[in-house]
GULUMKOL-329758 format. One record per residue (C-alpha): z, x, y; residue in one letter. Coordinates in steps of 0.1 Angstrom, whole numbers, plus 2048, in hexadecimal, padded with zeros to 3 digits. Layout:
! residues N
ZXYA
...
END
This chain:
! residues 158
0C2ADEEC8X
0D0AF0EE6X
0CEB15EEEX
0E1B1BF0FX
0D1B2EF2CX
0E7B4DF29X
0E1B53F04X
0D1B75EFCX
0B6B6EEE2X
0ABB8FED2X
093B7EEBBX
075B8FEACX
057B7DE9DX
057B8FE7BX
079B81E71X
083B5CE70X
099B4BE8AX
0A0B26E88X
0BAB0EE96X
0BFAEAE88X
0C0AC9E9AX
0DFAC2EAFX
0EAAE6EAEX
0F4AFBECCX
0F7B1FED6X
10FB24EF3X
10BB3CF10X
111B62F0DX
108B62EE8X
0F0B7CEDAX
0D9B73EBDX
0C6B8FEACX
0AFB8BE8FX
0A0BAFE91X
0ACBB9E6EX
0AFB96E5EX
0AAB71E61X
0C2B5CE76X
0C3B38E6AX
0DAB1EE7AX
0DDAFCE6AX
0E1AD9E7AX
0FFACDE8FX
10DAF0E92X
11DB00EB0X
11BB25EB8X
136B2AED3X
138B3FEF2X
132B65EF0X
12AB68ECBX
114B83EBCX
0FEB79E9EX
0EAB95E8EX
0D5B8CE6FX
0D2B87E53X
0E8B69E59X
0E6B45E4CX
0FDB2CE5DX
0FFB0AE4DX
102AE6E5AX
120ADAE6EX
12DAFDE74X
143B06E92X
145B2AE9EX
15FB2DEBAX
15DB48ED4X
157B6EED3X
14EB6FEAEX
139B8BE9FX
124B82E80X
110BA1E77X
0FBBA6E57X
0F4BCAE63X
107BEAE5CX
0FFC0EE66X
0FCC29E4BX
113C46E50X
114C59E2FX
103C79E3BX
11DC8CE50X
103CA5E5BX
0EEC8BE6CX
0F7C74E8AX
0FFC51E7FX
0E5C42E95X
0CAC56E82X
0D4C4AE5FX
0C6C27E61X
0D7C06E58X
0DDBF0E3AX
0DEBCAE3BX
0EFBB0E25X
0ECB8BE2CX
109B76E39X
10BB51E2FX
122B38E41X
11FB18E2DX
121AF5E3AX
13FAE6E4CX
151B07E54X
166B0FE73X
168B33E7DX
184B3BE97X
180B4FEB7X
17EB75EB6X
175B76E91X
15FB91E81X
14AB89E63X
13BBA8E52X
11BBADE3FX
117B9DE1CX
132B83E20X
130B5EE17X
148B45E26X
149B27E0FX
144B03E18X
15FAF2E2EX
173B11E33X
187B1BE51X
18AB3FE5DX
1A7B44E76X
1A2B54E98X
1A2B7AE98X
19AB7DE73X
184B99E65X
171B8BE47X
167BA8E30X
165B95E10X
157B72E07X
16DB54E0CX
16BB38DF2X
162B14DFBX
17EAFEE09X
195B1BE13X
1A8B26E32X
1A7B4CE38X
1BBB61E51X
1C1B85E5BX
1B2BA7E5AX
1A4BAAE40X
1A1B84E3CX
1B3B75E1EX
1B5B52E11X
1D6B41E19X
1CDB1DE10X
1B4B0BDF9X
1ACAE6DF7X
1B8AD8DD6X
1A2ABCDCBX
1BBAAEDB2X
1D7AACDCBX
1C0AA3DE8X
1D1ABCDFFX
1D0ADFE0DX
1E7AF6DF8X
1F5B18E01X
1E8B34DEBX
203B4EDF4X
END
């Protein structure tokens, strides 16, 4: 396990933080477990300049490219008579399952699960869960390919 020198670790003792064997967090990344656990599996790479705000669970053999935001935190804004910063927050866990690759400049929003062995293209905004063995692109992200076990190949879904 390697956490590079220029990683900002905003890690509090009352929530869990763990990183598995052979995983790495690259420089200029921020990890924050203030509102929820951050768990990173084995053999995973958190690339340069990412922001990881719990609750987040990242599986084994996951690649997060550069400048990705994965945040299980949202600010409440319902009361228009009160400043947003005074209305508190809500949280919903994010799960990135094993063997995923998340492209650069992607945003993953609270409550989303990205299924096993899925690819999320660079610049995507993931607002809904992505099924296992899928390729998702765009804003909002949509699935454009799925792996078809019977054909043993990736098949376009559009």
